[in-house]
C-alpha positions in Angstrom: -203.8 -108.0 -54.5 -207.5 -108.5 -53.8 -208.2 -111.2 -51.4 -211.7 -113.0 -50.5 -211.6 -113.9 -46.8 -214.6 -116.0 -45.9 -215.5 -116.1 -42.2 -213.6 -112.9 -41.9 -216.0 -111.7 -39.2 -215.1 -114.8 -37.1 -212.2 -115.1 -34.5 -209.1 -115.7 -36.6 -210.6 -114.7 -39.8 -211.0 -111.2 -38.6 -207.2 -111.3 -37.2 -206.2 -112.3 -40.8 -208.3 -109.5 -42.6 -206.5 -107.2 -40.2 -203.4 -108.6 -41.3 -204.1 -108.2 -45.0 -205.4 -105.0 -44.9 -202.4 -103.4 -42.7 -200.2 -105.1 -45.6 -202.0 -102.8 -48.3 -204.2 -106.1 -49.7 -207.8 -105.2 -50.9 -210.0 -107.4 -48.6 -213.5 -108.6 -49.3 -215.2 -110.3 -46.3 -217.8 -113.1 -47.0 -219.7 -114.0 -43.7 -222.9 -115.8 -43.0 -223.0 -114.0 -39.5 -223.7 -117.2 -37.5 -223.6 -116.9 -33.7 -219.7 -116.8 -33.7 -219.8 -114.2 -36.5 -219.4 -110.4 -35.1 -218.9 -107.5 -37.2 -217.3 -105.5 -34.3 -214.4 -107.7 -35.0 -214.0 -105.8 -38.4 -214.3 -102.1 -36.8 -211.6 -99.7 -38.0 -210.5 -102.3 -40.7 -210.7 -101.4 -44.3 -212.8 -103.8 -46.3 -215.9 -104.6 -48.4 -218.5 -106.9 -46.5 -220.9 -109.4 -48.1 -223.3 -111.1 -46.2 -224.0 -114.6 -47.6 -223.2 -118.5 -47.1 -220.2 -120.1 -48.4 -222.5 -123.0 -49.8 -224.6 -120.5 -51.6 -223.3 -120.1 -55.3 -224.6 -116.9 -56.1 -223.2 -115.3 -52.7 -219.6 -116.5 -53.6 -219.9 -115.7 -57.0 -220.7 -111.9 -55.8 -217.9 -112.0 -53.3 -215.3 -113.6 -55.3 -215.5 -111.2 -58.5 -212.4 -109.7 -59.0 -210.5 -111.4 -56.4 -207.1 -112.6 -57.3 -207.2 -115.2 -54.3 -209.7 -117.0 -52.0 -208.7 -117.8 -48.2 -211.2 -120.2 -46.3 -211.7 -119.5 -42.8 -215.5 -119.7 -42.7 -216.2 -123.2 -40.8 -218.5 -124.8 -38.3 -215.9 -125.3 -35.4 -216.7 -126.4 -32.1 -216.5 -130.0 -31.5 -219.0 -130.0 -28.5 -221.5 -128.3 -31.3 -220.9 -130.9 -33.6 -221.6 -133.7 -31.3 -225.0 -132.1 -30.8 -225.7 -131.6 -34.3 -223.5 -132.6 -37.2 -225.5 -131.9 -40.4 -224.6 -127.9 -40.2 -220.8 -129.0 -40.1 -221.0 -131.1 -43.3 -222.9 -128.2 -44.9 -220.6 -125.5 -44.4 -217.3 -127.2 -44.1 -217.8 -129.9 -46.9 -220.3 -128.4 -49.5 -219.3 -125.1 -48.7 -215.8 -125.8 -49.5 -216.7 -127.3 -52.6 -218.6 -124.3 -53.5 -215.4 -122.1 -53.1 -213.3 -124.3 -55.0 -215.7 -124.2 -57.9 -215.2 -120.5 -57.9 -211.3 -120.7 -57.8 -211.5 -123.3 -60.8 -213.7 -120.8 -62.8 -211.6 -117.7 -62.1 -208.3 -119.2 -61.7 -207.7 -117.7 -58.2 -205.2 -118.9 -55.9 -206.9 -120.8 -52.7 -205.9 -121.6 -49.3 -208.1 -124.0 -47.1 -207.9 -123.3 -43.4 -208.0 -126.5 -41.8 -207.2 -128.0 -38.2 -204.7 -130.4 -36.6 -207.8 -132.4 -35.4 -208.1 -134.2 -38.8 -204.9 -136.4 -37.7 -206.7 -137.6 -34.5 -205.2 -138.8 -31.3 -201.7 -139.3 -30.8 -199.2 -141.2 -28.6 -197.1 -139.4 -26.3 -193.9 -138.0 -28.0 -195.6 -138.1 -31.7 -196.0 -135.5 -33.9 -198.2 -135.6 -37.1 -196.6 -134.5 -40.3 -198.6 -133.5 -43.4 -198.4 -136.8 -45.1 -199.9 -138.9 -42.3 -203.2 -140.7 -42.7 -206.4 -138.6 -41.6 -208.0 -140.3 -38.5 -210.8 -137.7 -37.4 -212.8 -138.4 -34.2 -215.5 -136.2 -34.2 -218.0 -134.9 -36.6 -216.3 -131.4 -36.5 -212.9 -133.0 -37.7 -214.5 -135.5 -40.1 -216.1 -132.6 -41.8 -213.1 -130.6 -41.8 -211.1 -133.7 -43.2 -213.8 -134.2 -46.0 -213.1 -130.4 -47.2 -209.6 -131.0 -47.1 -210.0 -134.0 -49.4 -212.1 -131.8 -51.9 -209.1 -129.4 -51.9 -206.8 -132.1 -52.9 -209.2 -133.5 -55.5 -209.5 -130.1 -57.2 -205.9 -129.6 -57.4 -205.5 -132.9 -59.1 -208.5 -133.3 -61.2 -209.1 -129.6 -62.1 -205.7 -127.8 -61.3 -206.7 -125.4 -58.8 -203.9 -123.5 -57.4 -204.8 -124.6 -53.8 -202.7 -125.2 -50.4 -204.1 -126.3 -46.9 -203.0 -125.1 -43.6 -203.5 -127.3 -40.3 -203.2 -125.3 -37.3 -203.2 -125.8 -33.7 -205.9 -124.8 -31.1 -205.8 -121.1 -31.4 -206.5 -118.7 -28.6 -206.4 -114.7 -28.5 -208.6 -111.7 -28.5 -212.2 -111.7 -30.0 -212.7 -115.5 -29.6 -216.5 -116.4 -29.0 -216.5 -117.7 -25.5 -217.6 -121.4 -26.2 -213.6 -122.7 -26.4 -211.3 -123.3 -23.4 -209.5 -120.2 -22.9 -212.6 -117.6 -23.6 -215.0 -119.5 -21.7 -212.7 -120.1 -18.6 -211.2 -116.6 -18.4 -215.0 -115.0 -18.6 -216.5 -117.7 -16.0 -213.6 -116.8 -14.2 -214.3 -112.9 -14.1 -217.9 -113.9 -13.3 -217.1 -116.2 -10.7 -218.9 -119.2 -12.5 -217.7 -122.6 -12.7 -214.8 -123.9 -15.0 -216.1 -127.0 -16.4 -212.9 -129.4 -16.9 -214.0 -132.4 -19.2 -212.5 -135.5 -17.3 -209.1 -135.3 -15.7 -207.9 -132.4 -17.9 -204.9 -134.2 -18.8 -205.7 -133.8 -22.6 -202.7 -132.2 -24.3 -203.3 -129.6 -26.8 -200.8 -127.4 -29.0 -201.8 -123.5 -28.3 -201.1 -120.8 -31.0 -201.9 -117.3 -30.8 -204.4 -115.9 -33.5 -201.8 -113.7 -34.8 -199.2 -116.4 -35.4 -202.0 -118.6 -37.0 -202.6 -115.9 -39.5 -198.8 -115.2 -40.5 -198.5 -118.9 -41.0 -201.6 -118.7 -43.3 -200.4 -115.6 -45.1 -197.0 -117.3 -45.7 -198.7 -120.1 -47.3 -200.6 -117.9 -49.5 -198.0 -116.0 -51.0 -195.4 -118.9 -51.0 -197.1 -122.3 -50.4 -197.0 -124.6 -53.5 -200.3 -126.0 -54.9 -201.4 -129.1 -53.6 -199.3 -128.9 -50.7 -200.1 -129.2 -46.8 -198.7 -127.0 -44.3 -199.1 -127.6 -40.3 -199.0 -124.6 -38.1 -197.9 -125.8 -34.4 -197.9 -124.1 -31.0 -196.8 -124.9 -27.3 -197.9 -128.1 -25.9 -200.0 -127.8 -22.4 -202.3 -129.8 -20.7 -206.0 -128.4 -20.5 -205.6 -128.7 -16.5 -202.3 -126.8 -16.8 -203.9 -123.9 -19.0 -207.2 -124.0 -16.3 -204.7 -123.4 -13.4 -202.7 -120.7 -15.1 -206.0 -118.9 -15.9 -206.9 -119.1 -12.4 -203.7 -117.4 -11.2 -204.0 -114.5 -14.0 -207.5 -113.9 -13.2 -207.3 -114.2 -9.2 -210.3 -116.6 -9.3 -211.1 -118.9 -6.4 -209.7 -122.6 -7.4 -212.9 -123.9 -6.0 -214.3 -122.9 -9.5 -212.6 -125.6 -11.2 -215.2 -128.6 -11.5 -214.3 -132.1 -13.3 -217.2 -133.0 -15.3 -218.3 -135.8 -17.5 -215.7 -136.0 -20.6 -217.2 -135.6 -24.1 -217.9 -138.4 -26.4 -214.6 -139.6 -28.3 -212.6 -136.9 -26.7 -209.2 -137.1 -28.3 -206.3 -136.9 -25.5 -203.5 -135.4 -27.5 -203.0 -133.4 -30.4 -199.4 -132.4 -32.1 -198.0 -131.4 -35.4 -194.5 -131.2 -37.0 -194.5 -127.9 -38.3 -190.8 -128.0 -39.8 -192.1 -127.7 -43.4 -193.8 -124.1 -42.8 -190.7 -123.2 -40.6 -189.0 -123.9 -44.0 -190.8 -121.2 -45.6 -189.6 -118.6 -43.1 -192.4 -118.7 -40.6 -191.8 -118.4 -36.8 -194.3 -117.7 -34.0 -194.0 -114.3 -32.1 -196.0 -115.3 -29.2 -195.0 -117.5 -26.4 -198.1 -119.1 -24.9 -196.5 -119.3 -21.4 -194.2 -116.2 -21.5 -197.0 -113.4 -22.4 -199.5 -114.9 -24.8 -202.0 -116.2 -22.3 -201.6 -113.3 -20.0 -201.9 -110.8 -22.8 -205.2 -112.5 -23.9 -206.6 -112.4 -20.2 -205.9 -109.0 -20.0 -207.8 -108.4 -23.3 -211.0 -109.8 -22.1 -210.5 -108.0 -18.8 -210.4 -104.7 -20.7 -213.3 -105.8 -23.2 -216.0 -106.8 -21.4 -218.4 -104.8 -23.3 -217.3 -107.2 -26.1 -218.2 -110.3 -24.6 -220.6 -109.8 -21.7 -223.7 -109.1 -24.1 -222.7 -112.6 -25.8 -223.1 -114.5 -22.9 -226.9 -114.3 -22.8 -229.7 -115.3 -25.4 -228.5 -118.2 -27.8 -225.3 -118.3 -26.2 -226.9 -119.0 -22.4 -229.0 -121.7 -24.2 -226.1 -123.7 -25.7 -224.3 -123.5 -22.3 -226.8 -124.9 -20.2 -227.6 -127.6 -23.0 -223.9 -128.5 -22.7 -223.0 -128.2 -19.1 -226.0 -127.9 -17.2 -226.3 -131.8 -16.2 -222.8 -132.3 -16.0 -222.2 -129.5 -13.6 -225.1 -131.0 -11.3 -223.7 -134.5 -11.4 
């Protein structure tokens, strides 16, 4: 099987490339190499690389030629960045998705859209989103992802594209760009820098290891039904609980924790019902509380050469824009 993985030089995408290549698939990676794309994530993995934008039909046509399937990990993903500048999110997550769907329509390739649990919006305590629930995105990021999902469902119904959607929970693990909570707080803790917790820190997220996320996507690629959506869940934990655990694992001073101004439109709780995917035979192998987080912290401890160069230049400019005034306050 020859598979095009878009966004394959990014965090979750590179884990998926490793999974496919390890199983004997022929893999083509299409990646724009934005700030979060890193060719070092693909070192030692057999693949063909194409540098390009998923919203560029010519680049997509080159990368998709001869592929049996397209799995779309390419996305602008960070909520904070979408608040600062939403246009890039619409470009990639909506228009880029449409461009990939056009390629799948023309070639007949199988298509899997990797989406997010954030499209369901805020949930009450005890509730879990099911695949047929209404979409209530709260941020420019989640709204753009919801737009991409709707494009997928439209192409299934209108053109008969063999496409499915996955909606994964908050994903953590090695190789994650240090803007998201876990890698940001872990690397800041190692450097003795503040850990900026939004508001009271009691926002609840499901935490899903990258390898379990990829195993779920692969299961849908091979066994999912066209036109169907599959949630990929994790373990519920409050952000402040995760922060305290990171302090314990890194040995950092608890005084580094700073409760800062919350971000606009911040959802309090995400949770999904993933029984539909489990019925296909998927089960997670990594427990967040029983080794998953600690192994991730250890990876960042042992791979400072991977993340230390990142936390300068463009990254530092973003960090200052996002947190400097909050930390001063």
